[in-house]
Backbone as a printed PyTorch tensor [residue, N CA C, xyz], in Angstrom:
tensor([[[-22.9620,  11.8810,  69.3160],
         [-22.8900,  12.1600,  67.8920],
         [-21.9960,  13.3720,  67.6720]],

        [[-21.1320,  13.2940,  66.6990],
         [-20.1880,  14.3730,  66.4220],
         [-20.7950,  15.4110,  65.4940]],

        [[-20.4220,  16.6390,  65.7170],
         [-20.8860,  17.7310,  64.8620],
         [-20.1270,  17.7110,  63.5440]],

        [[-20.7190,  18.2720,  62.5310],
         [-20.0510,  18.3700,  61.2350],
         [-19.0390,  19.4990,  61.2740]],

        [[-18.0580,  19.4840,  60.3430],
         [-17.0950,  20.5830,  60.3020],
         [-17.8290,  21.9190,  60.2000]],

        [[-17.2550,  22.9610,  60.7920],
         [-17.9050,  24.2750,  60.8400],
         [-18.1040,  24.8880,  59.4700]],

        [[-17.1470,  24.6790,  58.5740],
         [-17.3150,  25.2180,  57.2260],
         [-17.0460,  24.1140,  56.2190]],

        [[-17.6800,  24.2130,  55.0950],
         [-17.5070,  23.1960,  54.0630],
         [-16.0950,  23.2740,  53.4950]],

        [[-15.5060,  22.1120,  53.1880],
         [-14.1660,  22.1240,  52.6010],
         [-14.1650,  22.8520,  51.2690]],

        [[-13.0720,  23.5330,  50.9840],
         [-13.0200,  24.2990,  49.7420],
         [-12.3880,  23.4990,  48.6010]],

        [[-11.6680,  22.4310,  48.9320],
         [-10.9970,  21.6500,  47.9000],
         [-11.3060,  20.1770,  48.0760]],

        [[-11.4290,  19.4590,  46.9600],
         [-11.5610,  18.0080,  46.9780],
         [-10.4730,  17.4490,  46.0780]],

        [[ -9.7820,  16.4250,  46.5790],
         [ -8.6860,  15.8280,  45.8180],
         [ -8.7880,  14.3160,  45.9250]],

        [[ -8.5980,  13.6290,  44.7970],
         [ -8.5810,  12.1700,  44.7820],
         [ -7.1580,  11.7160,  45.0720]],

        [[ -7.0180,  10.7410,  45.9840],
         [ -5.7170,  10.1820,  46.3220],
         [ -5.7440,   8.7060,  45.9630]],

        [[ -4.8540,   8.3110,  45.0520],
         [ -4.7820,   6.9180,  44.6150],
         [ -3.8860,   6.1170,  45.5470]],

        [[ -4.3980,   4.9640,  46.0060],
         [ -3.6150,   4.0510,  46.8280],
         [ -3.4390,   2.7410,  46.0700]],

        [[ -2.3970,   1.9920,  46.4110],
         [ -2.1070,   0.7300,  45.6990],
         [ -2.9190,  -0.4380,  46.2130]],

        [[ -3.1900,  -0.4490,  47.5080],
         [ -3.9230,  -1.5690,  48.1030],
         [ -4.7990,  -1.0420,  49.2290]],

        [[ -5.8700,  -1.7520,  49.4730],
         [ -6.7350,  -1.3870,  50.5780],
         [ -6.8600,  -2.5650,  51.5240]],

        [[ -7.1210,  -2.3380,  52.7810],
         [ -7.3140,  -1.0370,  53.4160],
         [ -5.9860,  -0.3420,  53.7020]],

        [[ -6.0550,   0.9340,  54.0320],
         [ -4.8970,   1.7080,  54.4630],
         [ -5.2770,   2.4000,  55.7670]],

        [[ -4.3460,   2.4350,  56.7110],
         [ -4.6220,   3.0870,  57.9890],
         [ -4.6960,   4.5980,  57.7970]],

        [[ -5.5700,   5.2150,  58.5570],
         [ -5.8110,   6.6570,  58.4570],
         [ -4.5320,   7.4700,  58.5970]],

        [[ -3.7260,   7.1890,  59.6130],
         [ -2.5050,   7.9810,  59.8100],
         [ -1.5350,   7.8000,  58.6420]],

        [[ -1.4460,   6.5950,  58.0950],
         [ -0.5890,   6.3630,  56.9230],
         [ -1.1160,   7.1230,  55.7130]],

        [[ -2.4290,   7.1330,  55.5560],
         [ -3.0470,   7.8310,  54.4340],
         [ -2.7850,   9.3320,  54.5060]],

        [[ -2.8750,   9.8990,  55.7020],
         [ -2.6290,  11.3350,  55.8580],
         [ -1.2010,  11.6970,  55.4580]],

        [[ -0.2470,  10.8800,  55.8520],
         [  1.1420,  11.1290,  55.4880],
         [  1.3440,  10.9230,  53.9840]],

        [[  0.8370,   9.8110,  53.4540],
         [  0.9860,   9.4910,  52.0380],
         [  0.3860,  10.5790,  51.1420]],

        [[ -0.7510,  11.1080,  51.5410],
         [ -1.4510,  12.1050,  50.7190],
         [ -0.8180,  13.4880,  50.8010]],

        [[  0.0590,  13.6830,  51.7950],
         [  0.6670,  14.9960,  51.9850],
         [ -0.1310,  15.9040,  52.9040]],

        [[ -1.2210,  15.3900,  53.4740],
         [ -2.0180,  16.1880,  54.3990],
         [ -1.2790,  16.4020,  55.7170]],

        [[ -0.2980,  15.5320,  55.9940],
         [  0.5580,  15.6680,  57.1740],
         [  2.0000,  15.5050,  56.7210]],

        [[  2.9050,  16.2620,  57.3350],
         [  4.3080,  16.2100,  56.9420],
         [  5.0230,  14.9760,  57.4510]],

        [[  4.5200,  14.4000,  58.5470],
         [  5.1690,  13.2250,  59.1300],
         [  4.1040,  12.3130,  59.7250]],

        [[  4.5280,  11.0890,  60.0220],
         [  3.6150,  10.1590,  60.6710],
         [  3.1870,  10.6630,  62.0370]],

        [[  4.1270,  11.2720,  62.7640],
         [  3.8100,  11.8150,  64.0820],
         [  2.7810,  12.9300,  64.0030]],

        [[  2.9390,  13.8030,  62.9980],
         [  1.9890,  14.8980,  62.8170],
         [  0.6120,  14.3450,  62.4410]],

        [[  0.5890,  13.2990,  61.6110],
         [ -0.6770,  12.6760,  61.2100],
         [ -1.3870,  12.0860,  62.4220]],

        [[ -0.6570,  11.3460,  63.2380],
         [ -1.2510,  10.7340,  64.4270],
         [ -1.7780,  11.7870,  65.3920]],

        [[ -1.0380,  12.8750,  65.5590],
         [ -1.4640,  13.9320,  66.4760],
         [ -2.7330,  14.6150,  65.9800]],

        [[ -2.8250,  14.8500,  64.6770],
         [ -4.0330,  15.4680,  64.1150],
         [ -5.2580,  14.5980,  64.3770]],

        [[ -5.0940,  13.2930,  64.2540],
         [ -6.2120,  12.3780,  64.4940],
         [ -6.6010,  12.4070,  65.9710]],

        [[ -5.6250,  12.2600,  66.8470],
         [ -5.8870,  12.2650,  68.2880],
         [ -6.5390,  13.5800,  68.7280]],

        [[ -6.1430,  14.6840,  68.1020],
         [ -6.6920,  16.0020,  68.4400],
         [ -8.1150,  16.2200,  67.9150]],

        [[ -8.6390,  15.2870,  67.1210],
         [ -9.9850,  15.4260,  66.5780],
         [-10.0700,  16.3650,  65.3900]],

        [[ -8.9450,  16.5510,  64.6940],
         [ -8.9020,  17.4790,  63.5580],
         [ -9.1490,  16.7850,  62.2140]],

        [[ -9.4990,  15.5030,  62.2500],
         [ -9.6930,  14.7310,  61.0210],
         [-11.1040,  14.1440,  61.0240]],

        [[-11.7560,  14.2610,  59.8920],
         [-13.1110,  13.7430,  59.7130],
         [-13.0920,  12.6530,  58.6590]],

        [[-13.7790,  11.5540,  58.8940],
         [-13.9130,  10.4850,  57.9020],
         [-15.3960,  10.3050,  57.6210]],

        [[-15.7560,  10.4950,  56.3740],
         [-17.1450,  10.3530,  55.9370],
         [-18.1070,  11.1840,  56.7980]],

        [[-17.6780,  12.4080,  57.1290],
         [-18.5510,  13.3400,  57.8210],
         [-18.5750,  13.2250,  59.3370]],

        [[-17.7520,  12.3410,  59.9090],
         [-17.7180,  12.1540,  61.3520],
         [-16.2890,  12.3030,  61.8500]],

        [[-16.1090,  12.9940,  62.9750],
         [-14.7630,  13.1400,  63.5220],
         [-14.2160,  11.7500,  63.8510]],

        [[-12.9530,  11.5300,  63.5280],
         [-12.3210,  10.2180,  63.7410],
         [-11.0860,  10.3940,  64.6130]],

        [[-11.0380,   9.6920,  65.7360],
         [ -9.9070,   9.8040,  66.6540],
         [ -9.0890,   8.5180,  66.7390]],

        [[ -9.4020,   7.5380,  65.8940],
         [ -8.6360,   6.2910,  65.8630],
         [ -7.6290,   6.3610,  64.7250]],

        [[ -6.3410,   6.4980,  65.0630],
         [ -5.3210,   6.6400,  64.0260],
         [ -5.1730,   5.3690,  63.1960]],

        [[ -5.5950,   4.2290,  63.7320],
         [ -5.5180,   2.9680,  63.0050],
         [ -6.7660,   2.6480,  62.1990]],

        [[ -7.7090,   3.5840,  62.1310],
         [ -8.9430,   3.3900,  61.3630],
         [ -8.5910,   2.9630,  59.9450]],

        [[ -9.2150,   1.9060,  59.4530],
         [ -8.9470,   1.3920,  58.1130],
         [ -9.8210,   2.1190,  57.0910]],

        [[ -9.1740,   2.5960,  56.0410],
         [ -9.8820,   3.2790,  54.9530],
         [ -9.9340,   2.3900,  53.7310]],

        [[-11.0100,   2.5020,  52.9850],
         [-11.1680,   1.7750,  51.7270],
         [-11.6420,   2.7470,  50.6560]],

        [[-11.6450,   2.2940,  49.4150],
         [-12.0350,   3.1850,  48.3160],
         [-13.4040,   3.8030,  48.5750]],

        [[-13.4690,   5.0830,  48.2240],
         [-14.7120,   5.8270,  48.4040],
         [-14.7880,   6.5970,  49.7060]],

        [[-13.9390,   6.2480,  50.6830],
         [-13.9440,   7.0010,  51.9360],
         [-13.4930,   8.4320,  51.6740]],

        [[-14.0730,   9.3700,  52.4210],
         [-13.7390,  10.7880,  52.2840],
         [-13.1500,  11.2820,  53.5930]],

        [[-11.9170,  11.7800,  53.5210],
         [-11.1880,  12.2490,  54.6950],
         [-11.0520,  13.7670,  54.5860]],

        [[-11.5500,  14.4860,  55.5840],
         [-11.4760,  15.9460,  55.5780],
         [-10.4890,  16.4120,  56.6390]],

        [[ -9.5300,  17.2210,  56.1920],
         [ -8.5240,  17.8190,  57.0670],
         [ -8.4550,  19.2960,  56.6850]],

        [[ -8.7000,  20.1640,  57.6470],
         [ -8.6940,  21.5900,  57.3360],
         [ -9.7490,  21.9040,  56.2940]],

        [[ -9.3270,  22.5590,  55.2120],
         [-10.2800,  22.9370,  54.1620],
         [-10.2240,  22.0080,  52.9600]],

        [[ -9.6610,  20.8140,  53.1330],
         [ -9.5060,  19.8890,  52.0150],
         [-10.1540,  18.5380,  52.3220]],

        [[-10.8460,  17.9850,  51.3260],
         [-11.3850,  16.6350,  51.4240],
         [-10.6210,  15.7410,  50.4710]],

        [[-10.1230,  14.6420,  51.0030],
         [ -9.3470,  13.6720,  50.2240],
         [-10.2230,  12.4490,  50.0190]],

        [[-10.3820,  12.0220,  48.7670],
         [-11.1980,  10.8730,  48.4380],
         [-10.2840,   9.7030,  48.1300]],

        [[-10.4710,   8.5960,  48.8530],
         [ -9.6410,   7.4060,  48.6800],
         [-10.0770,   6.6670,  47.4210]],

        [[ -9.1440,   6.4310,  46.5200],
         [ -9.4160,   5.6460,  45.3120],
         [ -8.2940,   4.6370,  45.1270]],

        [[ -8.6290,   3.4760,  44.5560],
         [ -7.6750,   2.4130,  44.3170],
         [ -7.0920,   2.5450,  42.9210]],

        [[ -5.7580,   2.4300,  42.8140],
         [ -5.1080,   2.4790,  41.4960],
         [ -5.6120,   1.3440,  40.6370]],

        [[ -5.6320,   1.6060,  39.3400],
         [ -5.9390,   0.5460,  38.3850],
         [ -7.3520,   0.4300,  38.1270]]])
């Protein structure tokens, strides 16, 4: 079982996507949480990304509306456009 992040995120932001599911690494790049796809994949592999309160190391993890992705001090909430 994975431990929760050491400190609570200070910011929450809704990120609108056009279609679901979206891969975690693509979502990180699209949301601006990572500057590049390579940086997004590395953050996931390094265990620096949490999905719904659990560390996630699968860069291909599929996200759907309502999922909460925490990176650093920010939580990104997946929402579908429209």
